C-alpha positions in Angstrom: -8.5 13.6 17.6 -9.8 12.0 14.5 -8.8 8.4 13.9 -7.3 9.1 10.4 -5.0 11.6 12.0 -4.0 9.1 14.7 -3.3 6.6 12.0 -1.2 9.1 10.1 0.8 10.0 13.2 1.7 6.3 13.7 2.6 5.5 10.1 4.9 8.5 9.7 6.5 8.0 13.1 7.3 4.3 12.2 8.6 5.3 8.8 10.9 7.8 10.4 12.1 5.2 13.0 12.8 2.7 10.3 14.8 5.2 8.2 16.9 6.1 11.3 17.8 2.4 11.5 18.9 2.0 7.9 15.6 0.8 6.3 14.1 2.4 3.2 10.4 2.6 4.2 7.6 3.2 1.6 4.1 4.0 2.9 1.5 2.1 0.9 -1.7 3.6 -0.3 -4.8 3.0 1.7 -6.4 -0.2 0.6 -3.3 -2.5 0.6 -4.6 -5.0 3.2 -2.2 -6.0 6.0 0.6 -3.7 5.0 1.0 0.0 5.8 4.8 0.1 5.1 7.0 -1.9 2.9 10.6 -1.5 4.0 13.9 -2.7 2.6 17.0 -2.8 4.7 19.7 -0.8 2.8 22.8 -1.4 4.9 23.2 -5.1 4.6 24.2 -7.3 1.7 20.9 -9.3 1.6 18.6 -6.2 1.3 15.9 -7.8 3.5 12.3 -6.8 2.9 9.6 -6.5 5.6 5.9 -5.9 5.5 4.7 -3.8 8.4 1.2 -3.0 9.7 1.1 -0.1 12.0 -1.5 0.2 14.8 -1.7 3.4 16.7 -3.5 4.2 19.9 -3.6 7.3 22.0 -4.1 7.8 25.7 -3.6 10.1 28.7 -1.7 7.4 30.6 0.4 4.5 29.4 -1.8 2.0 31.3 -4.9 3.2 29.6 -3.6 2.5 26.0 -4.9 -0.5 24.2 -5.2 -1.4 20.5 -8.3 -2.9 18.9 -7.2 -6.0 17.1 -10.1 -7.6 15.1 -10.3 -10.6 12.8 -7.8 -9.2 10.2 -5.2 -8.7 12.9 -5.8 -12.2 14.2 -5.5 -13.9 10.8 -2.5 -16.2 10.2 0.7 -14.9 8.7 1.1 -15.4 5.0 4.9 -15.4 5.1 7.8 -15.1 7.6 8.4 -11.3 7.3 5.1 -9.8 8.4 5.3 -7.6 11.5 3.2 -5.1 13.4 4.5 -2.0 15.0 2.2 -1.0 17.8 2.5 2.8 18.5 1.4 4.3 21.7 0.9 8.1 21.5 0.5 10.0 24.7 -1.8 13.1 24.8 1.1 14.9 26.5 3.1 16.3 23.6 6.2 16.6 25.7 6.4 12.8 25.8 7.6 10.7 22.8 5.5 7.9 21.3 6.4 4.3 22.3 7.0 1.5 19.7 6.4 -2.2 20.1 7.7 -4.3 17.2 5.8 -7.6 17.1 5.7 -10.5 14.6 2.2 -11.0 13.1 1.7 -14.5 14.7 2.5 -13.1 18.1 -0.1 -10.3 17.7 -2.7 -12.8 16.5 -2.0 -15.0 19.6 -2.1 -12.1 22.0 -5.4 -10.7 20.6 -7.1 -14.1 20.9 -5.7 -15.1 24.2 -6.3 -11.7 25.9 -9.9 -11.6 24.7 -10.8 -15.3 25.3 -9.3 -15.1 28.8 -11.3 -12.0 29.6 -14.5 -13.6 28.1 -14.2 -16.9 30.0 -12.5 -15.7 33.1 -13.5 -18.0 36.0 -15.7 -16.3 38.6 -17.4 -13.9 36.2 -21.1 -14.2 36.1 -22.3 -15.9 32.9 -23.6 -13.4 30.3 -21.8 -10.5 32.0 -19.1 -10.4 29.3 -20.3 -11.2 25.8 -18.3 -9.1 23.3 -17.2 -11.3 20.3 -13.5 -11.9 19.6 -13.8 -9.5 16.7 -13.9 -6.7 19.4 -10.6 -7.8 20.9 -8.3 -5.2 22.5 -4.8 -5.7 23.6 -3.2 -3.7 26.4 0.1 -2.0 26.1 1.4 -4.1 29.0 0.9 -7.3 26.9 3.5 -6.1 24.4 5.9 -4.5 27.0 8.8 -6.8 26.2 8.6 -6.0 22.5 9.3 -2.3 23.1 11.8 -0.9 20.7 12.7 -4.4 19.5 13.5 -3.2 15.9 16.0 -6.1 15.8 13.1 -8.5 15.4 12.7 -7.2 11.8 16.0 -8.9 11.1 14.7 -12.4 11.8 12.0 -14.5 10.3 8.8 -14.9 12.3 9.5 -18.5 13.2 12.9 -17.5 14.6 11.7 -14.5 16.7 11.6 -15.0 20.5 8.1 -15.0 22.0 8.0 -12.1 24.4 4.4 -12.2 25.4 3.6 -12.6 29.1 4.6 -16.1 30.3 1.1 -16.9 31.6 -0.2 -16.6 28.0 1.6 -19.8 27.1 -0.5 -21.6 29.7 -3.7 -19.9 28.5 -2.9 -21.0 24.9 -3.0 -24.6 26.2 -6.2 -24.3 28.1 -9.4 -25.4 26.4 -11.3 -22.3 27.6 -8.8 -19.9 25.9 -6.6 -21.7 23.3 -5.5 -20.1 20.0 -7.3 -19.0 16.9 -8.1 -21.4 14.1 -5.3 -21.7 11.6 -2.6 -20.3 14.0 0.8 -21.9 13.5 1.2 -22.4 17.2 -1.8 -24.8 17.4 0.5 -27.6 16.0 3.7 -26.7 17.8 3.7 -24.2 20.7 7.0 -22.3 21.0 8.9 -21.7 24.2 8.8 -18.3 25.8 
């Protein structure tokens, strides 16, 4: 399937899921960097606004799905209400897509940590792995605890619980892995 079609599936699926939950989603035109959907919560008094970037990946099995998350996905948040919704679409049309709602800073950390750990993994022959961090991919299992966490859209990024695998906190503190330049967690690493 063509990648534009996959992108369309994800964006419309997320817009529908947001609408089901009381958000008024507006798909942005191609070209608005970092934001595929602007959404306003319509059921509460404060009419919260969220910017959402949708990443969609397809696969035959859940454990084969991963999302490419290059430099733009790894860049620091520009404000507290930037989120990703990672959509996993199975080839089997009888199965529903899965959704993972993740604050931007958590995505940036996951992409960097997963790639740098893979790149510098002890015991791997030097030169065997040499893909740059721009080619980072993140496995569905990395975001497993964010599945259907639409409630995270109701809190600012700095208040959102970190639901990445616990070992990633250790990797973030290791010199061989660390965190990307400019990431908020480089100054204060949150608990998770």
